[in-house]
N, C-alpha and C positions, 0 to 999 in steps of 0.2 A: 607622172600627171604633169600635162603640158600646162597648165595655167590658164585653162578654159574651160571645163567642165563644166562650169556655173554660170559662164557669159551671158551678159544679155547685151541687146546693140546697144551700141554707144559713143556712134555717130558725133558729133561734137555741134552740128550743127545741125540747119535745117536740111535734108537730101532733096530739096530741092535746087539748093543753091552749089550741089556736085554737078561739078561740070565734065561729061562723060566724052570719052574719049570718041570717036568716029566708029561704029558698029560696036563698042564694049557690045551691048545688051545684047546685038545677036552675036555675039563669038561666045563668049560665058555663058547664053542658054546653049548654045550647039553643044559644049560641051556639057553640060546639067543633061541633056539628053543623049550625050553621050556612055554619060556615068549612068540614064535612069537603063540607058540600055545592052550595057556590059554588068550592072552591077557593082563595079568598081568602081572604090572611092576616088576619082582623080580633082588636082588642082584646076583652082576656079581663073590660075594664074592664064593674062593673055601676052601675057610679056609685053604690058604700057609703063605700071611700075610707076606711076607717078599719084606721090600723095595732095588729095584736096585739103590747101589749110582751113577751108571751110568746114569741112564736116570731118573730119580727117580720117577720109577711103580712101583708097585704090583708085583711080578715074575708071582703072581696066578690070579689077575683077570684084571691085563693089566691098572689100576685105576691109580690116582696119590691121596698122600696125601689128598691135599682138596678134592678131589673128593671123595675119602673113608666118612672123616669128615662130611661132608655135604648129604652122602648118607640121611640121615636118616630123614634129614628137607625136601629134596629137592621133589616136583610135582613130577609128575608123566611124562610133557614134557620136564624140568631137565632130571628126570633119562635116560630118552627116548636119548636125547642127548649124556651123557655119553655113554650109551650101541653103541651107532653111531660109537665115538671116540673110544671104544674099539678096533670096529669092524674093525678100519683102523688100529689099532698098530697091532693088531691079523694076520692080513693079510701082513703089513709090513715084522713082525719079522719071517711069512712064504716064505718071498720072495728071 
């Protein structure tokens, strides 16, 4: 158990306030596509690792601190659930 099995989206502030790093959406989307192509659940990390005070999300991979911390011990189903939340967050930023 990694603690994210029943997690919901827990950004603390409006996602619109997330200051996205240049190309972050493109790079994370490319990792999502690689995952879709290979079937392997890979980390969304793009080595930006800056947490937004406004949203409590990483400005690079769009994960919460708890999601980042639990990733290594999480099973594939939990990781896929995190990816689903990331996709929702990225869509909200682009809206």
